[in-house]
N, CA, C, O and the ligand as a Tripos MOL2 file, in Angstrom:
@<TRIPOS>MOLECULE
protein
  273   271    69     0     0
PROTEIN
NO_CHARGES

@<TRIPOS>ATOM
      1 N         -18.7120   77.3970   38.3200 N.3       1 MET1
      2 CA        -17.8060   77.0290   39.4110 C.3       1 MET1
      3 C         -18.0420   77.9040   40.6400 C.2       1 MET1
      4 O         -18.1740   79.1230   40.5280 O.2       1 MET1
      5 N         -18.0940   77.2950   41.7680 N.am      2 ALA2
      6 CA        -18.2800   78.0600   43.0060 C.3       2 ALA2
      7 C         -16.9890   78.7890   43.3500 C.2       2 ALA2
      8 O         -15.8940   78.2740   43.1230 O.2       2 ALA2
      9 N         -17.1220   79.9580   43.8850 N.am      3 PRO3
     10 CA        -15.9120   80.6940   44.2810 C.3       3 PRO3
     11 C         -15.1680   79.9610   45.3820 C.2       3 PRO3
     12 O         -15.7760   79.4410   46.3170 O.2       3 PRO3
     13 N         -13.8650   79.9240   45.2670 N.am      4 ALA4
     14 CA        -13.0500   79.2130   46.2490 C.3       4 ALA4
     15 C         -13.0400   79.9790   47.5600 C.2       4 ALA4
     16 O         -12.7760   81.1800   47.6070 O.2       4 ALA4
     17 N         -13.3300   79.2600   48.5980 N.am      5 ARG5
     18 CA        -13.2750   79.8930   49.9120 C.3       5 ARG5
     19 C         -11.8900   79.7320   50.4910 C.2       5 ARG5
     20 O         -11.3360   78.6330   50.5370 O.2       5 ARG5
     21 N         -11.3590   80.8100   50.9180 N.am      6 LYS6
     22 CA        -10.0220   80.7360   51.5000 C.3       6 LYS6
     23 C         -10.1510   80.2160   52.9250 C.2       6 LYS6
     24 O         -10.8030   80.8270   53.7720 O.2       6 LYS6
     25 N          -9.5250   79.0900   53.1650 N.am      7 LYS7
     26 CA         -9.6430   78.4740   54.4760 C.3       7 LYS7
     27 C          -8.3080   78.5390   55.1880 C.2       7 LYS7
     28 O          -7.2540   78.2110   54.6430 O.2       7 LYS7
     29 N          -8.4040   78.9750   56.4280 N.am      8 LYS8
     30 CA         -7.1870   79.0170   57.2190 C.3       8 LYS8
     31 C          -6.7250   77.6020   57.5160 C.2       8 LYS8
     32 O          -7.5350   76.7290   57.8260 O.2       8 LYS8
     33 N          -5.4380   77.3790   57.4210 N.am      9 GLN9
     34 CA         -4.8940   76.0650   57.7540 C.3       9 GLN9
     35 C          -4.9670   75.8610   59.2530 C.2       9 GLN9
     36 O          -4.3160   76.5580   60.0300 O.2       9 GLN9
     37 N          -5.7640   74.9020   59.6330 N.am     10 MET10
     38 CA         -5.8790   74.6410   61.0600 C.3      10 MET10
     39 C          -4.9460   73.5040   61.4530 C.2      10 MET10
     40 O          -4.6760   72.5920   60.6720 O.2      10 MET10
     41 N          -4.4740   73.5870   62.6580 N.am     11 LYS11
     42 CA         -3.5580   72.5630   63.1580 C.3      11 LYS11
     43 C          -4.1550   71.9030   64.3800 C.2      11 LYS11
     44 O          -5.0390   72.4450   65.0440 O.2      11 LYS11
     45 N          -3.6490   70.7270   64.6520 N.am     12 ALA12
     46 CA         -4.1440   70.0080   65.8250 C.3      12 ALA12
     47 C          -3.0060   69.8270   66.8200 C.2      12 ALA12
     48 O          -1.8640   69.5600   66.4470 O.2      12 ALA12
     49 N          -3.3440   69.9780   68.0770 N.am     13 CYS13
     50 CA         -2.3660   69.8230   69.1530 C.3      13 CYS13
     51 C          -2.0010   68.3470   69.2920 C.2      13 CYS13
     52 O          -2.8810   67.4880   69.3550 O.2      13 CYS13
     53 N          -0.7210   68.0600   69.3400 N.am     14 GLN14
     54 CA         -0.2910   66.6700   69.4620 C.3      14 GLN14
     55 C          -0.4430   66.1530   70.8930 C.2      14 GLN14
     56 O          -0.4160   64.9440   71.1230 O.2      14 GLN14
     57 N          -0.5980   67.0460   71.8330 N.am     15 SER15
     58 CA         -0.7410   66.6140   73.2240 C.3      15 SER15
     59 C          -2.1900   66.3030   73.5690 C.2      15 SER15
     60 O          -2.4790   65.2440   74.1250 O.2      15 SER15
     61 N          -3.1110   67.2210   73.2430 N.am     16 CYS16
     62 CA         -4.4890   67.0170   73.6800 C.3      16 CYS16
     63 C          -5.4720   66.9190   72.5150 C.2      16 CYS16
     64 O          -6.6770   66.8040   72.7400 O.2      16 CYS16
     65 N          -4.9790   66.9610   71.2710 N.am     17 HIS17
     66 CA         -5.7990   66.8070   70.0580 C.3      17 HIS17
     67 C          -6.7210   67.9880   69.7750 C.2      17 HIS17
     68 O          -7.5750   67.8890   68.8940 O.2      17 HIS17
     69 N          -6.5820   69.0650   70.4670 N.am     18 LYS18
     70 CA         -7.4080   70.2300   70.2160 C.3      18 LYS18
     71 C          -7.0470   70.8400   68.8640 C.2      18 LYS18
     72 O          -5.8720   70.9280   68.5080 O.2      18 LYS18
     73 N          -8.0770   71.2650   68.1070 N.am     19 VAL19
     74 CA         -7.8230   71.9370   66.8350 C.3      19 VAL19
     75 C          -7.6720   73.4280   67.1080 C.2      19 VAL19
     76 O          -8.5540   74.0560   67.6940 O.2      19 VAL19
     77 N          -6.5490   73.9830   66.6800 N.am     20 VAL20
     78 CA         -6.2500   75.3860   66.9650 C.3      20 VAL20
     79 C          -5.8860   76.1110   65.6830 C.2      20 VAL20
     80 O          -5.4340   75.4980   64.7160 O.2      20 VAL20
     81 N          -6.0870   77.4290   65.6860 N.am     21 GLU21
     82 CA         -5.7490   78.2360   64.5160 C.3      21 GLU21
     83 C          -4.4730   79.0390   64.7280 C.2      21 GLU21
     84 O          -3.8910   79.5350   63.7630 O.2      21 GLU21
     85 N          -4.0360   79.1730   65.9560 N.am     22 GLY22
     86 CA         -2.8600   79.9820   66.2310 C.3      22 GLY22
     87 C          -1.5850   79.1520   66.2350 C.2      22 GLY22
     88 O          -1.5040   78.1060   65.5920 O.2      22 GLY22
     89 N          -0.6100   79.6300   66.9590 N.am     23 GLU23
     90 CA          0.6900   78.9710   66.9950 C.3      23 GLU23
     91 C           0.8560   78.1120   68.2330 C.2      23 GLU23
     92 O           1.8250   77.3600   68.3420 O.2      23 GLU23
     93 N          -0.0740   78.2140   69.1640 N.am     24 ALA24
     94 CA          0.0160   77.4060   70.3780 C.3      24 ALA24
     95 C          -1.3740   76.9680   70.8030 C.2      24 ALA24
     96 O          -2.3660   77.6390   70.5220 O.2      24 ALA24
     97 N          -1.4310   75.8420   71.4790 N.am     25 CYS25
     98 CA         -2.7020   75.3120   71.9510 C.3      25 CYS25
     99 C          -3.2070   76.1420   73.1240 C.2      25 CYS25
    100 O          -2.4690   76.4160   74.0700 O.2      25 CYS25
    101 N          -4.4820   76.5410   73.0490 N.am     26 MET26
    102 CA         -5.0220   77.3660   74.1210 C.3      26 MET26
    103 C          -5.4050   76.5280   75.3290 C.2      26 MET26
    104 O          -5.5690   77.0550   76.4290 O.2      26 MET26
    105 N          -5.5450   75.2370   75.1260 N.am     27 THR27
    106 CA         -5.9780   74.3770   76.2180 C.3      27 THR27
    107 C          -4.8120   73.9490   77.1010 C.2      27 THR27
    108 O          -4.8690   74.0800   78.3240 O.2      27 THR27
    109 N          -3.7480   73.4350   76.4720 N.am     28 CYS28
    110 CA         -2.6480   72.9130   77.2800 C.3      28 CYS28
    111 C          -1.3600   73.7180   77.1150 C.2      28 CYS28
    112 O          -0.3710   73.4570   77.8000 O.2      28 CYS28
    113 N          -1.3720   74.7030   76.2020 N.am     29 GLY29
    114 CA         -0.2060   75.5620   76.0510 C.3      29 GLY29
    115 C           0.8990   74.9770   75.1870 C.2      29 GLY29
    116 O           1.9440   75.6000   74.9990 O.2      29 GLY29
    117 N           0.6650   73.7610   74.6530 N.am     30 SER30
    118 CA          1.6930   73.1130   73.8540 C.3      30 SER30
    119 C           1.8680   73.8110   72.5110 C.2      30 SER30
    120 O           0.9090   74.3280   71.9380 O.2      30 SER30
    121 N           3.0940   73.8210   72.0180 N.am     31 THR31
    122 CA          3.3360   74.3370   70.6730 C.3      31 THR31
    123 C           3.6570   73.2000   69.7160 C.2      31 THR31
    124 O           4.0890   73.4370   68.5880 O.2      31 THR31
    125 N           3.4480   71.9630   70.1660 N.am     32 ASN32
    126 CA          3.6100   70.8040   69.2870 C.3      32 ASN32
    127 C           2.3380   70.6170   68.4710 C.2      32 ASN32
    128 O           1.4910   69.7890   68.8080 O.2      32 ASN32
    129 N           2.2080   71.3910   67.3920 N.am     33 LEU33
    130 CA          1.0150   71.3350   66.5600 C.3      33 LEU33
    131 C           1.3310   70.6220   65.2600 C.2      33 LEU33
    132 O           2.4410   70.7180   64.7380 O.2      33 LEU33
    133 N           0.3440   69.9070   64.7440 N.am     34 SER34
    134 CA          0.5460   69.1620   63.5120 C.3      34 SER34
    135 C          -0.5090   69.5550   62.4890 C.2      34 SER34
    136 O          -1.6860   69.7040   62.8160 O.2      34 SER34
    137 N          -0.0700   69.7210   61.2430 N.am     35 GLU35
    138 CA         -1.0260   69.9750   60.1650 C.3      35 GLU35
    139 C          -1.5670   68.6710   59.6090 C.2      35 GLU35
    140 O          -2.4970   68.6670   58.8030 O.2      35 GLU35
    141 N          -0.9930   67.5870   60.0360 N.am     36 ASP36
    142 CA         -1.3670   66.2730   59.5190 C.3      36 ASP36
    143 C          -2.2990   65.5800   60.5070 C.2      36 ASP36
    144 O          -1.8760   64.7820   61.3420 O.2      36 ASP36
    145 N          -3.5820   65.9130   60.3830 N.am     37 TRP37
    146 CA         -4.5550   65.3190   61.3050 C.3      37 TRP37
    147 C          -5.8180   64.9680   60.5400 C.2      37 TRP37
    148 O          -6.0490   65.4620   59.4360 O.2      37 TRP37
    149 N          -6.6210   64.1200   61.1310 N.am     38 ALA38
    150 CA         -7.8310   63.6650   60.4560 C.3      38 ALA38
    151 C          -8.9550   63.4790   61.4570 C.2      38 ALA38
    152 O          -8.7230   63.1770   62.6280 O.2      38 ALA38
    153 N         -10.1650   63.6640   60.9820 N.am     39 GLY39
    154 CA        -11.3280   63.4140   61.8310 C.3      39 GLY39
    155 C         -11.6630   64.6080   62.6840 C.2      39 GLY39
    156 O         -10.9870   64.8850   63.6740 O.2      39 GLY39
    157 N         -12.7000   65.3140   62.3050 N.am     40 TYR40
    158 CA        -13.0780   66.5170   63.0150 C.3      40 TYR40
    159 C         -14.1430   66.1750   64.0450 C.2      40 TYR40
    160 O         -15.1900   65.6240   63.7030 O.2      40 TYR40
    161 N         -13.8820   66.4960   65.2840 N.am     41 LEU41
    162 CA        -14.7970   66.1370   66.3620 C.3      41 LEU41
    163 C         -15.1490   67.3900   67.1590 C.2      41 LEU41
    164 O         -14.2750   68.0870   67.6750 O.2      41 LEU41
    165 N         -16.4610   67.6580   67.2460 N.am     42 ILE42
    166 CA        -16.8890   68.7930   68.0560 C.3      42 ILE42
    167 C         -17.4960   68.2490   69.3380 C.2      42 ILE42
    168 O         -18.4910   67.5250   69.3120 O.2      42 ILE42
    169 N         -16.8900   68.6040   70.4470 N.am     43 VAL43
    170 CA        -17.3680   68.1340   71.7360 C.3      43 VAL43
    171 C         -18.1320   69.2790   72.4120 C.2      43 VAL43
    172 O         -17.5750   70.3410   72.6890 O.2      43 VAL43
    173 N         -19.3970   69.0370   72.6640 N.am     44 VAL44
    174 CA        -20.2250   70.0520   73.3050 C.3      44 VAL44
    175 C         -20.3080   69.7870   74.8030 C.2      44 VAL44
    176 O         -20.1680   70.6960   75.6220 O.2      44 VAL44
    177 N         -20.5400   68.5210   75.1410 N.am     45 ASP45
    178 CA        -20.7010   68.1480   76.5410 C.3      45 ASP45
    179 C         -19.8500   66.9170   76.8380 C.2      45 ASP45
    180 O         -20.3330   65.7890   76.7350 O.2      45 ASP45
    181 N         -18.5920   67.1260   77.2040 N.am     46 PRO46
    182 CA        -17.6500   66.0070   77.3690 C.3      46 PRO46
    183 C         -18.1230   64.9770   78.3940 C.2      46 PRO46
    184 O         -17.7940   63.7960   78.2760 O.2      46 PRO46
    185 N         -18.8880   65.4060   79.3920 N.am     47 ARG47
    186 CA        -19.2980   64.4630   80.4370 C.3      47 ARG47
    187 C         -20.2990   63.4420   79.9230 C.2      47 ARG47
    188 O         -20.4360   62.3610   80.4950 O.2      47 ARG47
    189 N         -20.9970   63.7800   78.8500 N.am     48 HIS48
    190 CA        -21.9850   62.8620   78.3190 C.3      48 HIS48
    191 C         -21.6080   62.3460   76.9370 C.2      48 HIS48
    192 O         -22.4660   61.8990   76.1760 O.2      48 HIS48
    193 N         -20.3300   62.4110   76.6220 N.am     49 SER49
    194 CA        -19.8610   61.9290   75.3270 C.3      49 SER49
    195 C         -18.8770   60.7830   75.5370 C.2      49 SER49
    196 O         -17.8180   60.9530   76.1400 O.2      49 SER49
    197 N         -19.2550   59.6060   75.0220 N.am     50 GLY50
    198 CA        -18.3920   58.4510   75.1800 C.3      50 GLY50
    199 C         -17.0440   58.6330   74.5250 C.2      50 GLY50
    200 O         -16.0150   58.2290   75.0650 O.2      50 GLY50
    201 N         -17.0580   59.2590   73.3320 N.am     51 ILE51
    202 CA        -15.7930   59.4230   72.6050 C.3      51 ILE51
    203 C         -14.9030   60.4380   73.3190 C.2      51 ILE51
    204 O         -13.6780   60.3200   73.2890 O.2      51 ILE51
    205 N         -15.5030   61.4110   73.9450 N.am     52 ALA52
    206 CA        -14.7130   62.3870   74.7070 C.3      52 ALA52
    207 C         -14.0360   61.7000   75.8920 C.2      52 ALA52
    208 O         -12.8850   61.9910   76.2150 O.2      52 ALA52
    209 N         -14.7590   60.7930   76.5290 N.am     53 LYS53
    210 CA        -14.1640   60.0540   77.6460 C.3      53 LYS53
    211 C         -13.0020   59.1950   77.1750 C.2      53 LYS53
    212 O         -11.9530   59.1270   77.8160 O.2      53 LYS53
    213 N         -13.2160   58.5350   76.0300 N.am     54 GLN54
    214 CA        -12.1590   57.6860   75.4790 C.3      54 GLN54
    215 C         -10.8900   58.4850   75.2040 C.2      54 GLN54
    216 O          -9.7780   57.9900   75.3870 O.2      54 GLN54
    217 N         -11.0720   59.7210   74.7640 N.am     55 MET55
    218 CA         -9.9210   60.5430   74.3950 C.3      55 MET55
    219 C          -9.4550   61.4190   75.5490 C.2      55 MET55
    220 O          -8.5710   62.2580   75.3770 O.2      55 MET55
    221 N         -10.0450   61.2290   76.7240 N.am     56 ASN56
    222 CA         -9.6940   62.0280   77.9000 C.3      56 ASN56
    223 C          -9.9000   63.5250   77.6750 C.2      56 ASN56
    224 O          -9.0860   64.3450   78.0980 O.2      56 ASN56
    225 N         -10.9930   63.8640   77.0080 N.am     57 ILE57
    226 CA        -11.3140   65.2610   76.7800 C.3      57 ILE57
    227 C         -12.2310   65.7270   77.9030 C.2      57 ILE57
    228 O         -13.2730   65.1180   78.1460 O.2      57 ILE57
    229 N         -11.8580   66.7870   78.5780 N.am     58 ASP58
    230 CA        -12.7480   67.2940   79.6210 C.3      58 ASP58
    231 C         -13.1670   68.7420   79.3750 C.2      58 ASP58
    232 O         -13.7870   69.3700   80.2330 O.2      58 ASP58
    233 N         -12.8300   69.2630   78.2100 N.am     59 MET59
    234 CA        -13.2480   70.6210   77.8660 C.3      59 MET59
    235 C         -14.0180   70.5890   76.5510 C.2      59 MET59
    236 O         -13.6110   69.8930   75.6210 O.2      59 MET59
    237 N         -15.1240   71.3300   76.4540 N.am     60 PRO60
    238 CA        -15.8110   71.4190   75.1730 C.3      60 PRO60
    239 C         -14.9220   72.1010   74.1380 C.2      60 PRO60
    240 O         -14.1020   72.9530   74.4800 O.2      60 PRO60
    241 N         -15.0870   71.7270   72.8860 N.am     61 GLY61
    242 CA        -14.2800   72.3640   71.8500 C.3      61 GLY61
    243 C         -14.1860   71.5060   70.6150 C.2      61 GLY61
    244 O         -14.9090   70.5210   70.4580 O.2      61 GLY61
    245 N         -13.2690   71.9040   69.7280 N.am     62 ARG62
    246 CA        -13.0720   71.1780   68.4810 C.3      62 ARG62
    247 C         -11.7950   70.3520   68.5820 C.2      62 ARG62
    248 O         -10.7450   70.8550   68.9820 O.2      62 ARG62
    249 N         -11.8990   69.0920   68.2190 N.am     63 TYR63
    250 CA        -10.7600   68.1940   68.3670 C.3      63 TYR63
    251 C         -10.5300   67.3870   67.0970 C.2      63 TYR63
    252 O         -11.4340   67.2140   66.2800 O.2      63 TYR63
    253 N          -9.3230   66.9040   66.9500 N.am     64 ALA64
    254 CA         -8.9910   65.9880   65.8670 C.3      64 ALA64
    255 C          -8.9700   64.5720   66.4250 C.2      64 ALA64
    256 O          -8.4460   64.3280   67.5110 O.2      64 ALA64
    257 N          -9.5500   63.6370   65.6640 N.am     65 LEU65
    258 CA         -9.5480   62.2500   66.1240 C.3      65 LEU65
    259 C          -8.1570   61.6510   66.0380 C.2      65 LEU65
    260 O          -7.7170   60.9340   66.9360 O.2      65 LEU65
    261 N          -7.4670   61.9560   64.9380 N.am     66 LYS66
    262 CA         -6.1260   61.4080   64.7470 C.3      66 LYS66
    263 C          -5.1470   62.5350   64.4620 C.2      66 LYS66
    264 O          -5.3840   63.3760   63.5940 O.2      66 LYS66
    265 N          -4.0620   62.5430   65.1890 N.am     67 VAL67
    266 CA         -2.9940   63.5100   64.9530 C.3      67 VAL67
    267 C          -1.7170   62.7390   64.7040 C.2      67 VAL67
    268 O          -1.3300   61.8900   65.5060 O.2      67 VAL67
    269 N          -1.0590   63.0350   63.5880 N.am     68 ARG68
    270 CA          0.1820   62.3210   63.3090 C.3      68 ARG68
    271 C           1.3780   63.2120   63.5690 C.2      68 ARG68
    272 O           2.5180   62.7830   63.3890 O.2      68 ARG68
    273 ZN         -3.2020   70.9670   73.5430 Zn       69 ZN69
@<TRIPOS>BOND
     1     1     2 1
     2     2     3 1
     3     3     4 2
     4     3     5 am
     5     5     6 1
     6     6     7 1
     7     7     8 2
     8     7     9 am
     9     9    10 1
    10    10    11 1
    11    11    12 2
    12    11    13 am
    13    13    14 1
    14    14    15 1
    15    15    16 2
    16    15    17 am
    17    17    18 1
    18    18    19 1
    19    19    20 2
    20    19    21 am
    21    21    22 1
    22    22    23 1
    23    23    24 2
    24    23    25 am
    25    25    26 1
    26    26    27 1
    27    27    28 2
    28    27    29 am
    29    29    30 1
    30    30    31 1
    31    31    32 2
    32    31    33 am
    33    33    34 1
    34    34    35 1
    35    35    36 2
    36    35    37 am
    37    37    38 1
    38    38    39 1
    39    39    40 2
    40    39    41 am
    41    41    42 1
    42    42    43 1
    43    43    44 2
    44    43    45 am
    45    45    46 1
    46    46    47 1
    47    47    48 2
    48    47    49 am
    49    49    50 1
    50    50    51 1
    51    51    52 2
    52    51    53 am
    53    53    54 1
    54    54    55 1
    55    55    56 2
    56    55    57 am
    57    57    58 1
    58    58    59 1
    59    59    60 2
    60    59    61 am
    61    61    62 1
    62    62    63 1
    63    63    64 2
    64    63    65 am
    65    65    66 1
    66    66    67 1
    67    67    68 2
    68    67    69 am
    69    69    70 1
    70    70    71 1
    71    71    72 2
    72    71    73 am
    73    73    74 1
    74    74    75 1
    75    75    76 2
    76    75    77 am
    77    77    78 1
    78    78    79 1
    79    79    80 2
    80    79    81 am
    81    81    82 1
    82    82    83 1
    83    83    84 2
    84    83    85 am
    85    85    86 1
    86    86    87 1
    87    87    88 2
    88    87    89 am
    89    89    90 1
    90    90    91 1
    91    91    92 2
    92    91    93 am
    93    93    94 1
    94    94    95 1
    95    95    96 2
    96    95    97 am
    97    97    98 1
    98    98    99 1
    99    99   100 2
   100    99   101 am
   101   101   102 1
   102   102   103 1
   103   103   104 2
   104   103   105 am
   105   105   106 1
   106   106   107 1
   107   107   108 2
   108   107   109 am
   109   109   110 1
   110   110   111 1
   111   111   112 2
   112   111   113 am
   113   113   114 1
   114   114   115 1
   115   115   116 2
   116   115   117 am
   117   117   118 1
   118   118   119 1
   119   119   120 2
   120   119   121 am
   121   121   122 1
   122   122   123 1
   123   123   124 2
   124   123   125 am
   125   125   126 1
   126   126   127 1
   127   127   128 2
   128   127   129 am
   129   129   130 1
   130   130   131 1
   131   131   132 2
   132   131   133 am
   133   133   134 1
   134   134   135 1
   135   135   136 2
   136   135   137 am
   137   137   138 1
   138   138   139 1
   139   139   140 2
   140   139   141 am
   141   141   142 1
   142   142   143 1
   143   143   144 2
   144   143   145 am
   145   145   146 1
   146   146   147 1
   147   147   148 2
   148   147   149 am
   149   149   150 1
   150   150   151 1
   151   151   152 2
   152   151   153 am
   153   153   154 1
   154   154   155 1
   155   155   156 2
   156   155   157 am
   157   157   158 1
   158   158   159 1
   159   159   160 2
   160   159   161 am
   161   161   162 1
   162   162   163 1
   163   163   164 2
   164   163   165 am
   165   165   166 1
   166   166   167 1
   167   167   168 2
   168   167   169 am
   169   169   170 1
   170   170   171 1
   171   171   172 2
   172   171   173 am
   173   173   174 1
   174   174   175 1
   175   175   176 2
   176   175   177 am
   177   177   178 1
   178   178   179 1
   179   179   180 2
   180   179   181 am
   181   181   182 1
   182   182   183 1
   183   183   184 2
   184   183   185 am
   185   185   186 1
   186   186   187 1
   187   187   188 2
   188   187   189 am
   189   189   190 1
   190   190   191 1
   191   191   192 2
   192   191   193 am
   193   193   194 1
   194   194   195 1
   195   195   196 2
   196   195   197 am
   197   197   198 1
   198   198   199 1
   199   199   200 2
   200   199   201 am
   201   201   202 1
   202   202   203 1
   203   203   204 2
   204   203   205 am
   205   205   206 1
   206   206   207 1
   207   207   208 2
   208   207   209 am
   209   209   210 1
   210   210   211 1
   211   211   212 2
   212   211   213 am
   213   213   214 1
   214   214   215 1
   215   215   216 2
   216   215   217 am
   217   217   218 1
   218   218   219 1
   219   219   220 2
   220   219   221 am
   221   221   222 1
   222   222   223 1
   223   223   224 2
   224   223   225 am
   225   225   226 1
   226   226   227 1
   227   227   228 2
   228   227   229 am
   229   229   230 1
   230   230   231 1
   231   231   232 2
   232   231   233 am
   233   233   234 1
   234   234   235 1
   235   235   236 2
   236   235   237 am
   237   237   238 1
   238   238   239 1
   239   239   240 2
   240   239   241 am
   241   241   242 1
   242   242   243 1
   243   243   244 2
   244   243   245 am
   245   245   246 1
   246   246   247 1
   247   247   248 2
   248   247   249 am
   249   249   250 1
   250   250   251 1
   251   251   252 2
   252   251   253 am
   253   253   254 1
   254   254   255 1
   255   255   256 2
   256   255   257 am
   257   257   258 1
   258   258   259 1
   259   259   260 2
   260   259   261 am
   261   261   262 1
   262   262   263 1
   263   263   264 2
   264   263   265 am
   265   265   266 1
   266   266   267 1
   267   267   268 2
   268   267   269 am
   269   269   270 1
   270   270   271 1
   271   271   272 2
@<TRIPOS>SUBSTRUCTURE
     1 MET1         2 RESIDUE 1 A MET
     2 ALA2         6 RESIDUE 1 A ALA
     3 PRO3        10 RESIDUE 1 A PRO
     4 ALA4        14 RESIDUE 1 A ALA
     5 ARG5        18 RESIDUE 1 A ARG
     6 LYS6        22 RESIDUE 1 A LYS
     7 LYS7        26 RESIDUE 1 A LYS
     8 LYS8        30 RESIDUE 1 A LYS
     9 GLN9        34 RESIDUE 1 A GLN
    10 MET10       38 RESIDUE 1 A MET
    11 LYS11       42 RESIDUE 1 A LYS
    12 ALA12       46 RESIDUE 1 A ALA
    13 CYS13       50 RESIDUE 1 A CYS
    14 GLN14       54 RESIDUE 1 A GLN
    15 SER15       58 RESIDUE 1 A SER
    16 CYS16       62 RESIDUE 1 A CYS
    17 HIS17       66 RESIDUE 1 A HIS
    18 LYS18       70 RESIDUE 1 A LYS
    19 VAL19       74 RESIDUE 1 A VAL
    20 VAL20       78 RESIDUE 1 A VAL
    21 GLU21       82 RESIDUE 1 A GLU
    22 GLY22       86 RESIDUE 1 A GLY
    23 GLU23       90 RESIDUE 1 A GLU
    24 ALA24       94 RESIDUE 1 A ALA
    25 CYS25       98 RESIDUE 1 A CYS
    26 MET26      102 RESIDUE 1 A MET
    27 THR27      106 RESIDUE 1 A THR
    28 CYS28      110 RESIDUE 1 A CYS
    29 GLY29      114 RESIDUE 1 A GLY
    30 SER30      118 RESIDUE 1 A SER
    31 THR31      122 RESIDUE 1 A THR
    32 ASN32      126 RESIDUE 1 A ASN
    33 LEU33      130 RESIDUE 1 A LEU
    34 SER34      134 RESIDUE 1 A SER
    35 GLU35      138 RESIDUE 1 A GLU
    36 ASP36      142 RESIDUE 1 A ASP
    37 TRP37      146 RESIDUE 1 A TRP
    38 ALA38      150 RESIDUE 1 A ALA
    39 GLY39      154 RESIDUE 1 A GLY
    40 TYR40      158 RESIDUE 1 A TYR
    41 LEU41      162 RESIDUE 1 A LEU
    42 ILE42      166 RESIDUE 1 A ILE
    43 VAL43      170 RESIDUE 1 A VAL
    44 VAL44      174 RESIDUE 1 A VAL
    45 ASP45      178 RESIDUE 1 A ASP
    46 PRO46      182 RESIDUE 1 A PRO
    47 ARG47      186 RESIDUE 1 A ARG
    48 HIS48      190 RESIDUE 1 A HIS
    49 SER49      194 RESIDUE 1 A SER
    50 GLY50      198 RESIDUE 1 A GLY
    51 ILE51      202 RESIDUE 1 A ILE
    52 ALA52      206 RESIDUE 1 A ALA
    53 LYS53      210 RESIDUE 1 A LYS
    54 GLN54      214 RESIDUE 1 A GLN
    55 MET55      218 RESIDUE 1 A MET
    56 ASN56      222 RESIDUE 1 A ASN
    57 ILE57      226 RESIDUE 1 A ILE
    58 ASP58      230 RESIDUE 1 A ASP
    59 MET59      234 RESIDUE 1 A MET
    60 PRO60      238 RESIDUE 1 A PRO
    61 GLY61      242 RESIDUE 1 A GLY
    62 ARG62      246 RESIDUE 1 A ARG
    63 TYR63      250 RESIDUE 1 A TYR
    64 ALA64      254 RESIDUE 1 A ALA
    65 LEU65      258 RESIDUE 1 A LEU
    66 LYS66      262 RESIDUE 1 A LYS
    67 VAL67      266 RESIDUE 1 A VAL
    68 ARG68      270 RESIDUE 1 A ARG
    69 ZN69       273 GROUP 0 **** ****
């Protein structure tokens, strides 16, 4: 059996979908974070990413596709 890796519970911002590890979103400052999210999206270059445009993402970073 592989040793279990302890993973920090990450949350996603309900306002801008950013995945954050702290208690508040660093992008928009919102504290409306949800642990119930799905779809991990890493945006490197938002200007050339169709999905980033669809989600109105203008900053590179890690995002959740769906936040409930
Ligand atoms: Zn946010």
